N, C-alpha and C positions, 0 to 999 in steps of 0.2 A: 297358369296360376297367377294370381295377383302378387305384386311385389311384397306387400305387407304380410300376406299369409306365408309366402316363401321364407321371409326373414324369421317369422315365428316358428315355422315347422323345422327349419334348418338350425334354429337356435343361435343365429348369428348375433341378434340383439333381442332384448326383451320387448314385449309388445308395448308397454307403456312408454318406452323411450323412442320408438320409431316415429311417432307423431311429431315430437319436438325436432328430431333430426331431419325429417322430410321437409318441414317448413323452413328450416335453416339451410336447406340445400346441402346437407352433409352426406347425402346418399346419391351416388350417381350410377347410372347403368350405361355402359359403353361410352363413357366420357360426357354424358349429358345428365343434368339434374332430372331425377325421376319422381313421379307422383306415386302414391300408394296403389293406384289402379293400373299401373304399368303391368303388362302381361309378360312375365318372365319366360324366356325360352332357353333351351339347352345351348350352351356356348356363350351366353351373355356374361359380361364381366361387370361385377358389382363392386363399387368402391365405397367404403364407409369410413368417414373421418371421426375419430374419437379424440377430440382435443388435439394433442400433438401427434398422436399415432394414427396411422391410416392402415386399414385392412382392405386388401384387394383379393377377391375370390372369383373363380370361374364356375358357372353353374354346370354341373355334370349330370344331374338327374333331378326330376321333379316328382314329388310324392305328396299325396294329400295328408298322410299320417306317417310319422316315424317314431321309433323309440329313441330315447336319448343316446343310446350307444350307436345307433345307425345314422344319426343326424349328420355326422361329419362326412358320410359317403355321398351327400347331395352336392358337395362343392369341393373345390381344390384351391388352396391358398396359393397366391402368386407372389 
């Protein structure tokens, strides 16, 4: 699954914000700046910088569609 779609499905960030964050290199996967087309795999570590705060998550599962209540089961915060 593409990184941009994974971020949307897992509800980590809103879709309209990811473009700005990708171009500013605020999203990294396994320590490297990632493009929207990066293919997310189970076990990848995604780091998202929100200004002063940084969120680091590990991909546990990949699903095409999830309910809001089930979205947090796709990742684990580190």
